[in-house]
C-alpha positions as CSV (number, residue, x, y, z in Angstrom):
1,M,5.3,-32.7,0.8
2,A,8.9,-31.7,-0.3
3,N,11.4,-34.7,-0.6
4,T,14.7,-32.9,-0.7
5,K,16.5,-30.7,1.8
6,S,16.5,-27.7,-0.6
7,A,12.8,-28.1,-1.4
8,I,12.0,-28.2,2.4
9,K,14.0,-25.0,2.9
10,R,12.3,-23.3,0.0
11,M,9.0,-24.2,1.4
12,K,9.8,-22.7,4.7
13,Q,11.1,-19.5,3.1
14,S,8.0,-19.1,1.0
15,L,5.8,-19.5,4.0
16,I,7.7,-16.7,5.8
17,R,7.7,-14.5,2.8
18,R,4.0,-15.1,2.0
19,Q,3.1,-14.1,5.7
20,R,5.3,-11.0,5.4
21,N,3.8,-10.0,2.1
22,R,0.2,-10.4,3.2
23,K,0.9,-8.2,6.2
24,V,2.4,-5.5,4.0
25,K,-0.2,-5.6,1.4
26,S,-2.9,-5.4,4.2
27,H,-1.1,-2.3,5.5
28,V,-1.2,-0.8,2.1
29,K,-5.0,-1.5,1.7
30,N,-5.7,-0.1,5.2
31,A,-3.7,3.0,4.4
32,I,-5.7,3.6,1.1
33,Q,-9.0,3.0,2.9
34,A,-8.1,5.6,5.5
35,F,-7.4,8.1,2.8
36,Y,-10.7,7.4,1.0
37,A,-12.5,7.7,4.4
38,S,-11.0,11.2,5.0
39,L,-12.0,12.2,1.4
40,K,-15.6,11.4,2.2
41,E,-15.4,13.7,5.3
42,Q,-14.4,16.4,2.9
43,D,-11.7,17.4,5.5
44,L,-8.8,18.8,3.4
45,Q,-6.1,18.8,6.2
46,K,-6.9,15.1,7.2
47,A,-7.0,14.2,3.6
48,R,-3.5,15.5,3.1
49,E,-2.1,13.8,6.1
50,T,-3.6,10.4,5.2
51,Y,-2.4,10.8,1.7
52,S,1.2,11.4,2.9
53,A,0.9,8.3,5.2
54,A,-0.5,6.2,2.4
55,G,2.4,7.3,0.1
56,R,4.9,6.4,2.7
57,V,3.3,2.8,3.1
58,I,3.2,2.2,-0.6
59,D,6.7,3.3,-1.0
60,K,7.9,0.9,1.7
61,A,6.0,-1.9,0.0
62,V,7.7,-1.1,-3.2
63,S,11.1,-1.0,-1.6
64,K,10.6,-4.3,0.0
65,G,9.4,-5.9,-3.3
66,V,6.0,-6.7,-2.2
67,I,4.4,-4.8,-5.0
68,H,5.9,-3.7,-8.3
69,K,7.2,-0.2,-8.6
70,R,4.7,0.7,-11.4
71,N,1.9,-0.7,-9.4
72,G,3.0,1.6,-6.4
73,A,3.3,4.5,-8.8
74,R,-0.2,3.9,-10.1
75,K,-1.7,3.7,-6.7
76,K,-0.1,6.9,-5.5
77,S,-1.1,8.7,-8.7
78,R,-4.7,7.7,-8.3
79,L,-4.7,8.9,-4.7
80,A,-3.0,12.3,-5.8
81,K,-5.9,12.6,-8.5
82,K,-8.5,12.2,-5.8
83,L,-6.8,14.6,-3.5
84,N,-6.4,17.3,-6.2
85,E,-10.1,16.9,-7.1
86,L,-11.0,17.6,-3.4
87,I,-8.6,20.6,-3.4
88,S,-10.3,22.1,-6.6
89,Q,-13.7,21.6,-5.0
90,A,-12.6,23.4,-1.8
91,S,-11.4,26.5,-3.7
């Protein structure tokens, strides 16, 4: 247990931040899973919508500092690559 006032405050802050970060990371993972589910259905329109939604969620997580900007860029790039593969198969 923390002994000083500042250590107690830091412990409270880290608890709140950890809870918020877990929520945001979970939201990112759910958005990515929704995108992959739409890819399995081979529905191009739905895949585009879920890709857009996942991109917004990832960008929000990056702007809040929950994930690093390069990590966010990498996630979006991988999703775009999968979407482009589906588009090329459709045409």
